[in-house]
C-alpha positions as CSV (number, residue, x, y, z in Angstrom):
1,M,-0.3,0.2,-0.3
2,R,2.9,2.4,0.9
3,F,4.3,2.1,-2.7
4,L,0.9,2.2,-4.3
5,R,1.0,5.4,-2.3
6,R,3.8,7.0,-3.2
7,S,3.3,6.2,-6.5
8,L,0.2,8.0,-6.8
9,T,1.6,11.0,-5.3
10,G,4.3,11.4,-7.9
11,L,1.9,11.0,-10.6
12,F,0.1,13.8,-9.3
13,L,3.1,15.7,-9.1
14,L,4.3,15.3,-12.4
15,A,0.9,15.9,-13.9
16,T,0.6,19.0,-11.7
17,T,4.4,20.5,-12.8
18,L,3.4,19.5,-16.8
19,A,0.2,21.7,-16.1
20,L,2.1,24.2,-14.8
21,F,4.5,24.2,-17.8
22,G,1.5,24.5,-19.9
23,V,0.1,26.9,-18.5
24,A,3.4,29.0,-18.7
25,G,3.9,28.7,-22.2
26,T,0.6,29.9,-23.0
27,M,1.3,32.9,-21.2
28,V,4.4,33.3,-23.2
29,Y,2.9,32.8,-26.8
30,D,0.1,35.3,-25.6
31,A,2.6,37.9,-24.6
32,I,4.5,37.6,-28.0
33,Q,1.4,37.6,-30.2
34,A,0.3,40.5,-28.2
35,K,3.3,42.2,-28.7
36,M,3.6,41.8,-32.3
37,S,0.1,42.6,-33.3
38,Q,0.8,45.8,-31.6
39,E,1.3,48.9,-34.1
40,P,5.0,50.0,-33.7
41,R,5.0,53.8,-31.9
42,T,7.7,55.8,-33.8
43,R,9.7,58.8,-32.8
44,P,11.1,61.5,-35.2
45,Q,15.1,61.3,-35.5
46,Q,16.8,64.0,-33.9
47,E,19.4,65.5,-36.0
48,R,23.0,65.4,-34.1
49,V,24.4,69.2,-33.9
50,L,28.1,69.5,-32.9
51,S,29.6,72.6,-31.1
52,V,32.3,73.8,-32.8
53,N,35.2,77.2,-32.3
54,A,34.5,79.4,-35.0
55,I,36.7,82.2,-35.9
56,K,35.9,85.2,-38.6
57,I,37.8,86.0,-42.3
58,E,39.1,89.4,-41.7
59,P,41.6,90.0,-44.5
60,T,44.5,92.0,-43.1
61,A,48.3,93.2,-43.6
62,I,50.5,90.2,-41.9
63,T,54.3,90.4,-41.7
64,P,55.4,86.9,-41.6
65,E,58.3,85.7,-39.5
66,L,60.5,83.1,-40.9
67,T,61.9,80.7,-38.6
68,V,65.7,78.9,-38.8
69,Y,68.2,77.6,-37.1
70,G,71.8,78.6,-37.4
71,E,75.4,78.5,-35.8
72,V,77.4,81.7,-34.4
73,Q,80.4,82.5,-36.3
74,A,83.5,84.5,-36.1
75,A,83.1,87.4,-38.7
76,K,87.3,88.3,-37.8
77,T,89.7,85.9,-36.5
78,L,93.5,85.8,-36.4
79,D,95.7,82.4,-36.2
80,L,98.7,83.2,-34.2
81,R,101.3,81.6,-35.9
82,P,105.4,82.2,-35.4
83,S,107.2,82.8,-38.1
84,T,110.6,81.4,-36.3
85,N,112.0,78.4,-34.6
86,G,113.2,79.5,-31.0
87,R,112.3,79.0,-27.2
88,I,109.8,80.9,-25.5
89,I,111.4,83.5,-23.0
90,E,108.3,85.7,-22.3
91,V,104.6,84.9,-21.9
92,S,101.5,87.4,-21.4
93,T,99.6,86.9,-18.1
94,R,96.7,86.9,-20.5
95,F,98.3,84.6,-23.2
96,Q,95.6,81.8,-21.9
97,D,92.4,80.0,-23.2
98,G,89.2,82.9,-22.7
99,G,92.3,85.6,-22.2
100,I,90.7,88.9,-23.4
101,V,93.6,91.1,-25.4
102,R,94.0,94.8,-26.5
103,E,95.3,95.4,-29.8
104,G,99.3,96.1,-29.7
105,E,99.4,93.7,-26.6
106,V,103.0,91.6,-26.3
107,L,101.9,88.0,-25.9
108,V,104.5,85.7,-26.5
109,R,108.5,86.6,-27.4
110,I,110.8,84.4,-28.7
111,D,114.5,83.8,-27.8
112,P,115.8,87.2,-30.6
113,T,119.8,85.8,-30.2
114,D,120.0,84.1,-33.4
115,A,117.6,87.0,-35.1
116,Q,119.3,90.1,-33.3
117,S,123.4,88.0,-34.3
118,A,121.9,88.1,-38.1
119,Y,120.7,91.6,-37.8
120,D,123.9,93.1,-36.4
121,R,126.1,90.9,-39.2
122,I,124.0,92.7,-41.9
123,Q,124.4,95.9,-40.7
124,A,127.6,95.9,-40.5
125,N,127.8,94.4,-44.1
126,L,125.8,98.0,-44.7
127,Q,128.4,100.1,-43.2
128,D,130.8,98.3,-45.5
129,T,129.0,99.4,-48.4
130,E,128.4,102.6,-47.0
131,A,131.7,102.9,-46.7
132,E,132.8,101.8,-50.3
133,L,130.3,104.4,-51.6
134,R,132.0,107.2,-49.9
135,D,135.3,105.6,-51.3
136,A,134.0,105.6,-54.9
137,H,132.5,108.8,-54.7
138,R,136.0,110.5,-53.6
139,A,137.4,108.2,-56.5
140,L,135.5,109.8,-58.7
141,I,136.1,113.2,-57.9
142,L,139.9,112.6,-58.2
143,A,139.8,111.1,-61.7
144,Q,137.3,113.8,-62.8
145,D,140.2,116.3,-61.6
146,E,142.9,114.1,-63.6
147,S,141.1,114.2,-66.4
148,A,140.7,117.8,-66.2
149,A,144.2,118.0,-66.0
150,A,145.3,115.6,-68.8
151,S,142.8,117.7,-70.6
152,E,144.5,121.1,-69.8
153,Q,148.0,119.7,-70.6
154,A,147.0,118.3,-74.5
155,R,145.3,121.7,-74.8
156,I,148.9,123.1,-74.1
157,R,150.4,120.3,-75.9
158,K,148.4,120.9,-79.0
159,A,149.0,124.7,-78.7
160,A,152.9,123.8,-78.8
161,L,152.7,121.9,-81.7
162,T,150.9,124.5,-83.7
163,R,153.7,127.1,-82.8
164,Q,156.1,124.8,-83.8
165,Q,154.0,124.0,-87.2
166,D,153.9,127.9,-87.6
167,L,157.9,128.9,-87.1
168,Q,158.5,126.1,-90.0
169,K,156.2,127.4,-92.4
170,R,157.8,130.9,-91.9
171,G,161.3,129.1,-92.3
172,F,162.3,129.3,-88.4
173,G,161.8,125.7,-86.9
174,T,163.1,122.6,-88.3
175,A,161.1,119.2,-88.5
176,S,162.4,117.3,-85.9
177,A,161.1,120.4,-83.6
178,V,157.4,119.9,-85.4
179,E,157.8,116.2,-84.8
180,I,158.8,116.4,-81.1
181,A,155.5,118.5,-80.7
182,E,153.6,116.0,-82.7
183,L,154.2,113.4,-80.3
184,A,154.0,114.7,-77.6
185,A,150.4,116.1,-78.3
186,S,149.8,112.6,-79.1
187,T,151.2,111.5,-75.8
188,A,148.8,114.4,-73.8
189,D,145.5,113.1,-76.1
190,Q,146.2,108.9,-74.9
191,A,146.4,110.5,-71.3
192,V,143.6,112.0,-71.9
193,L,141.7,109.2,-72.9
194,S,143.2,106.9,-69.9
195,R,142.1,109.6,-67.3
196,R,138.4,109.2,-69.3
197,Q,138.7,105.5,-68.6
198,S,139.5,105.9,-64.7
199,V,136.4,108.6,-64.6
200,A,134.3,105.9,-65.9
201,Q,135.5,103.2,-63.7
202,A,135.2,105.2,-60.6
203,Q,131.1,105.9,-61.9
204,A,131.2,102.3,-62.1
205,R,132.5,101.9,-59.0
206,I,129.7,103.8,-57.3
207,D,126.9,102.1,-59.3
208,Q,128.3,98.8,-57.7
209,A,128.7,100.6,-54.3
210,T,125.0,101.7,-54.6
211,T,123.7,98.4,-55.5
212,Q,125.7,96.6,-52.9
213,K,123.9,99.2,-50.4
214,F,120.5,98.1,-51.9
215,R,121.0,95.1,-51.2
216,A,122.4,95.2,-47.6
217,E,119.5,97.7,-46.9
218,I,117.1,94.5,-48.2
219,D,118.6,91.9,-46.3
220,L,118.7,94.6,-43.0
221,S,114.9,95.2,-43.6
222,E,114.3,90.9,-43.8
223,A,116.5,90.8,-40.4
224,Q,114.3,93.3,-38.9
225,R,111.5,91.9,-39.7
226,A,112.7,88.3,-38.4
227,L,113.6,89.9,-35.1
228,D,110.2,91.4,-35.0
229,D,108.9,88.2,-35.8
230,T,110.4,87.1,-32.6
231,T,107.6,89.0,-30.7
232,I,104.0,88.0,-31.0
233,V,101.8,90.6,-30.6
234,A,97.5,90.9,-30.7
235,G,96.4,92.6,-33.7
236,F,93.2,93.5,-32.8
237,D,90.9,93.7,-29.4
238,G,89.5,90.2,-29.0
239,S,89.8,87.0,-26.5
240,L,92.1,84.1,-26.9
241,A,91.0,80.3,-27.9
242,D,93.0,76.8,-28.6
243,V,96.6,78.2,-26.9
244,A,99.2,76.5,-27.3
245,A,102.7,77.1,-25.8
246,V,103.8,78.1,-22.5
247,F,107.1,79.7,-21.0
248,G,110.3,77.9,-22.0
249,G,108.8,75.6,-24.6
250,R,110.1,75.4,-28.1
251,V,107.9,76.5,-31.1
252,T,108.4,75.7,-34.5
253,A,107.6,78.3,-38.1
254,N,104.4,78.2,-38.6
255,Q,103.0,76.4,-35.5
256,L,99.4,77.5,-34.4
257,I,100.2,78.5,-30.7
258,A,96.4,80.4,-30.3
259,T,93.9,81.9,-32.2
260,L,92.6,85.5,-31.7
261,I,88.8,86.1,-31.8
262,D,86.8,89.3,-32.1
263,T,84.0,88.7,-29.8
264,S,82.4,91.9,-30.5
265,Q,81.8,90.9,-34.3
266,L,80.2,88.0,-34.2
267,E,77.0,86.7,-37.2
268,V,75.3,83.8,-37.6
269,A,75.5,81.3,-40.9
270,F,71.9,79.7,-41.6
271,R,70.7,77.6,-44.3
272,V,67.3,78.1,-45.7
273,S,65.4,76.2,-48.9
274,T,65.5,77.6,-52.0
275,A,61.5,78.6,-51.7
276,Q,62.5,80.7,-48.3
277,Y,65.3,82.0,-50.5
278,T,63.2,83.4,-52.9
279,R,61.2,85.4,-50.0
280,L,64.5,87.1,-49.6
281,L,65.1,89.0,-52.5
282,D,63.9,92.2,-53.8
283,A,63.0,92.8,-57.1
284,D,66.7,92.7,-58.9
285,G,67.1,89.4,-57.1
286,N,69.5,90.7,-54.5
287,L,69.5,89.9,-51.0
288,I,67.5,92.1,-48.6
289,N,68.5,93.4,-45.5
290,A,65.8,91.8,-43.4
291,D,66.0,92.0,-39.7
292,A,66.0,89.0,-37.5
293,S,66.1,88.2,-33.9
294,V,68.9,86.0,-32.7
295,R,67.9,83.9,-29.8
296,L,69.6,81.7,-27.7
297,D,68.5,79.1,-24.7
298,V,70.8,79.0,-21.8
299,L,68.9,77.0,-18.6
300,G,65.9,78.7,-19.5
301,V,67.5,82.4,-19.8
302,D,66.9,83.6,-23.2
303,L,70.3,85.4,-25.1
304,V,68.7,87.8,-27.6
305,S,70.3,90.0,-30.2
306,T,68.9,91.8,-33.3
307,A,70.5,91.0,-36.7
308,T,70.4,92.3,-40.2
309,L,71.1,89.8,-43.4
310,S,74.4,90.9,-44.6
311,R,75.4,88.3,-47.6
312,E,74.8,85.0,-49.1
313,S,77.4,82.2,-50.3
314,A,78.7,82.5,-53.7
315,S,78.0,79.1,-54.3
316,V,76.2,75.6,-53.4
317,A,78.6,73.4,-51.3
318,E,78.6,69.3,-52.6
319,G,75.8,67.5,-51.6
320,Q,74.3,70.3,-49.9
321,T,70.8,71.8,-50.6
322,G,69.4,76.0,-50.3
323,R,71.3,78.5,-50.1
324,L,73.6,79.4,-46.9
325,I,73.2,83.0,-45.5
326,F,75.0,85.7,-43.2
327,A,73.5,87.8,-40.5
328,T,75.3,90.3,-38.6
329,M,74.5,90.9,-35.4
330,A,74.0,94.0,-33.4
331,E,74.6,93.1,-30.0
332,P,76.4,90.1,-29.5
333,R,76.9,90.5,-25.7
334,G,77.4,86.9,-24.2
335,F,77.3,85.2,-27.6
336,R,80.1,82.7,-28.2
337,P,81.5,81.4,-31.7
338,G,79.8,77.7,-31.9
339,D,76.2,78.8,-30.6
340,F,73.5,76.7,-31.8
341,V,70.8,79.7,-32.2
342,T,67.3,80.2,-33.1
343,L,66.5,83.0,-36.0
344,S,63.3,85.2,-36.6
345,I,63.6,87.0,-39.5
346,T,61.4,89.3,-41.0
347,E,59.9,89.0,-43.9
348,P,58.3,91.8,-46.4
349,P,54.5,92.3,-45.7
350,L,51.4,90.4,-46.8
351,D,48.3,92.7,-47.6
352,R,44.8,90.6,-47.5
353,V,45.9,87.7,-46.0
354,V,44.4,85.7,-42.6
355,L,46.1,84.2,-39.8
356,L,44.1,80.8,-38.7
357,P,45.2,77.8,-36.4
358,A,46.8,75.3,-38.6
359,T,43.9,72.9,-37.3
360,A,41.6,74.9,-39.5
361,V,43.1,73.9,-43.0
362,A,43.3,70.2,-44.1
363,A,46.2,68.7,-46.0
364,D,44.1,69.6,-49.0
365,N,44.3,73.4,-48.5
366,T,40.4,73.9,-47.8
367,V,38.4,74.9,-44.8
368,L,35.1,74.2,-43.5
369,V,33.2,77.2,-43.9
370,I,29.7,78.0,-41.6
371,G,27.4,78.8,-43.7
372,E,23.3,79.8,-43.3
373,D,21.6,77.4,-40.9
374,D,25.0,76.7,-39.3
375,R,25.7,74.4,-42.0
376,L,29.2,73.4,-43.4
377,S,30.4,73.9,-46.7
378,V,34.1,73.3,-48.2
379,A,36.0,76.2,-49.5
380,D,39.4,75.9,-51.1
381,V,42.1,78.6,-49.5
382,E,45.9,79.5,-50.8
383,V,48.3,78.8,-47.9
384,L,51.0,81.0,-48.1
385,R,53.2,80.8,-44.7
386,R,53.4,78.1,-41.9
387,Q,54.1,79.8,-39.1
388,G,54.4,77.1,-35.6
389,D,51.1,76.2,-34.8
390,D,49.2,78.9,-37.5
391,V,49.0,79.3,-41.3
392,I,48.9,82.0,-43.3
393,I,46.3,82.0,-46.1
394,R,44.6,84.2,-48.9
395,A,41.2,83.0,-48.7
396,R,39.3,84.7,-52.2
397,G,35.4,85.2,-51.5
398,L,35.4,84.2,-47.8
399,N,35.6,88.1,-46.3
400,G,33.3,88.2,-43.4
401,A,32.5,84.5,-43.4
402,D,33.1,82.3,-39.9
403,V,35.1,78.6,-40.5
404,V,35.6,75.9,-38.3
405,A,39.1,76.5,-35.9
406,E,39.2,72.7,-35.0
407,R,38.7,70.3,-37.6
408,S,38.3,66.2,-36.7
409,P,37.0,63.5,-38.8
410,I,33.3,63.7,-38.3
411,L,33.0,67.0,-39.5
412,G,32.3,67.6,-43.1
413,A,30.3,69.4,-45.6
414,G,26.6,69.5,-44.7
415,I,26.9,68.6,-41.1
416,K,24.9,71.3,-38.7
417,V,27.1,72.8,-36.4
418,N,26.4,75.2,-33.3
419,P,29.5,77.6,-33.7
420,I,31.4,79.0,-30.7
421,R,32.1,82.2,-31.3
422,R,35.1,84.1,-29.6
423,S,36.0,87.9,-28.8
424,V,39.3,89.3,-29.7
425,D,40.3,89.1,-25.9
426,G,39.2,85.0,-26.1
427,E,35.7,85.1,-24.1
428,V,32.9,83.2,-25.9
429,V,30.5,85.3,-27.4
430,A,27.3,83.9,-26.5
431,A,24.1,83.9,-29.6
432,E,21.2,85.0,-28.7
433,P,18.8,81.8,-28.1
434,E,15.9,81.5,-31.0
435,T,12.5,82.0,-29.5
436,V,9.4,80.7,-30.8
437,V,5.6,81.6,-29.8
438,L,3.4,79.4,-28.5
439,T,-0.6,78.5,-29.6
440,P,-2.7,77.9,-27.0
441,E,-3.2,74.4,-28.3
442,Q,0.4,74.0,-28.1
443,Q,0.5,75.5,-24.6
444,A,-2.3,72.9,-23.7
445,K,-0.3,70.3,-24.7
446,L,3.0,71.0,-23.5
447,L,1.4,71.5,-20.0
448,S,0.0,68.1,-20.0
449,F,3.1,66.8,-21.1
450,I,5.3,68.4,-18.6
451,E,2.8,67.1,-15.8
452,G,2.4,63.6,-16.6
453,N,6.4,63.5,-16.9
454,T,7.2,62.3,-13.1
455,R,11.0,62.0,-14.4
456,M,12.1,66.0,-14.9
457,P,13.5,67.7,-11.6
458,Q,10.7,70.0,-10.3
459,E,13.2,73.3,-10.7
460,A,13.0,72.6,-14.2
461,K,9.3,71.7,-14.7
462,A,8.7,74.9,-12.8
463,R,10.7,77.0,-15.3
464,I,9.8,75.2,-18.0
465,V,6.1,75.9,-17.0
466,T,6.7,79.5,-16.7
467,Q,7.8,80.0,-20.1
468,I,5.0,78.0,-21.7
469,Q,2.4,80.2,-19.8
470,A,4.5,83.5,-20.9
471,G,3.4,82.6,-24.5
472,E,7.2,82.2,-25.9
473,I,9.9,78.9,-25.2
474,S,13.1,78.4,-26.7
475,A,13.2,76.8,-30.1
476,E,15.9,74.2,-28.7
477,T,13.7,73.5,-25.8
478,L,10.3,73.2,-28.0
479,A,12.3,70.7,-30.2
480,R,13.7,68.6,-27.2
481,L,10.1,68.5,-25.5
482,E,8.4,67.6,-29.1
483,S,10.8,65.0,-29.6
484,R,10.0,63.1,-26.2
485,M,6.3,63.5,-26.6
486,G,6.6,62.1,-30.1
487,G,6.1,64.4,-32.3
């Protein structure tokens, strides 16, 4: 009996479970059928409006600045190299790296013993040639006197010959006396020739002594120069670098012992592209004297100097491009050769151009213009310069139009936006909201919807109810309420 009772109980529970499953399935089926038989409730889709920063196109005159990088160089440098060999016997106290020296200051003195001895020998030779020249002049005077005496004696001999010839013609003289007079006259003429030759030799001796004196003076000048070269002086005011000489050390000819740099005359060498180079030329193709600002950042403290473009390289080095230009610094205080600096060059001004953020212009040189009904359209512009995070453009036909300041991939032509305009000082200029005058039917309908809305905060309800009862409400609020009402 117990087995039968338990079996019947199990059958009852199974039947009850199956009945419950049947009821549940019927309920689910009925719910699905009821849901499928309902008419779909459609709500008007609201257009997505994006907020964007807007900039007004206002053409004006802008002076572009070309930013380049360059290296400071010394416009005047001098390599100090001795012309002779020797030992250093004197060194200036300021002859060291960074030492500031003045023009004409003695920096290094080399042992002048050998140079002084050579100078003294040549000076003695010069004195000998001067004495020889004086002797030659005295010999010339004596030779000229002897020549004059011989000429006078020849004249007397010729007069005696003429007298003997006259006596012979009158019959008082003899032939032997005439012959003797002729021999004496001939001998006198020969003596005159001999004395003339002595005069010529004396003159030649003077010329030779003069040449020897001139050569000795040249040798003496070279010796003096060699003696002066033992003393190295500063050619101009400046600072020393690469000092490689000490007291007591030996130096050789043409050895670099230091470099003298004029730190008051510095210039910046920088390279620009060919396109940038063309902007710095005048109508005749010459480099303009454009102003520039040189800046060196030293541990957060900027060294700044004005500069002026002075010249350009005559040729392009092998493997290089563009042009190498030099700018003369007006205030080089604190700068040193080798500094890597930044230059901001003032270019000629551009008329009727606009300065925009670089984010406002796409890669294809287009901007998004905010047109009627705040919808976007695409317009082409001409990019003239790029300056850091900004660009200078020429926008023809867009005078007074608003463009998007920051473009993004979700913005494009035809999209409706909410432009956020800013004043000159950067503050947001709020646009006046558009209001709509409500009809009595709209008022009643809106009030009924708001009163039945349990999710809306009480403060918002009170504010909107006040606006509805006044008969005017913003178009944005009206559109939002109608979308929630389903039309």
